[in-house]
C-alpha positions in Angstrom: -6.5 4.9 13.4 -4.0 7.5 14.4 -4.7 6.9 18.1 -4.3 3.1 17.6 -1.0 3.7 15.7 0.4 6.0 18.4 -0.2 3.6 21.3 2.9 2.1 22.8 1.7 -1.4 21.8 2.0 -0.6 18.1 5.7 -0.1 18.3 6.0 -3.4 20.1 4.2 -5.2 17.3 6.5 -3.6 14.8 9.5 -4.6 16.8 8.4 -8.2 17.0 7.6 -8.3 13.3 11.1 -7.1 12.6 12.7 -9.7 14.9 10.9 -12.6 13.2 11.1 -11.2 9.7 12.7 -13.9 7.5 13.6 -11.6 4.6 16.4 -9.8 6.5 19.4 -11.7 7.5 22.5 -11.1 9.7 23.9 -7.6 10.3 21.1 -5.9 8.4 18.6 -7.3 10.8 20.5 -5.8 13.7 20.7 -2.5 11.9 17.0 -2.6 11.3 16.2 -3.4 14.9 18.5 -0.9 16.6 18.3 2.1 14.3 14.9 1.8 12.6 16.6 2.1 9.1 14.6 0.0 6.7 16.6 -2.4 4.5 15.1 -3.0 1.1 16.2 -4.8 -2.0 16.8 -2.8 -5.2 15.8 -4.4 -8.5 18.7 -3.4 -10.7 17.0 -4.2 -14.0 14.0 -2.1 -13.0 16.1 0.8 -12.0 18.0 0.5 -15.3 14.6 0.8 -17.1 13.8 4.0 -15.2 17.2 5.4 -16.0 16.8 4.5 -19.7 13.3 6.2 -19.7 14.6 9.4 -18.1 17.5 9.5 -20.6 15.1 9.1 -23.5 12.8 11.9 -22.2 15.8 14.2 -21.8 17.1 13.4 -25.3 13.6 14.0 -26.7 13.3 17.4 -24.9 16.7 18.4 -26.2 15.9 17.5 -29.8 12.6 19.3 -29.6 14.2 22.4 -28.3 16.7 22.5 -31.2 14.0 21.8 -33.8 15.4 18.4 -34.9 12.4 16.4 -33.6 8.8 17.3 -33.9 5.6 16.1 -32.2 2.5 14.8 -33.9 -0.7 15.4 -32.0 -4.0 14.1 -33.4 -7.4 15.6 -32.4 -10.3 13.2 -32.6 -13.9 12.8 -31.3 -14.4 9.7 -29.2 -17.0 7.2 -30.2 -20.2 7.5 -28.3 -21.1 4.6 -26.0 -24.3 2.8 -26.8 
């Protein structure tokens, strides 16, 4: 696989794929073809969810360090499968 990917023809296939890629339009297509920089879309609502999750984790860690928030861990024996 590594040998097949390193052949000169593999770059040609990638180049032609980028030329005929319908997802990228205009100037960004030229940037992708000439520089190799990949243009991708960013889902803003998904990124906002990640940011919200990180902020909740940081807030929870801060509250745990100051003793305001505690954790509840429950130990149990799993049911045996029949």
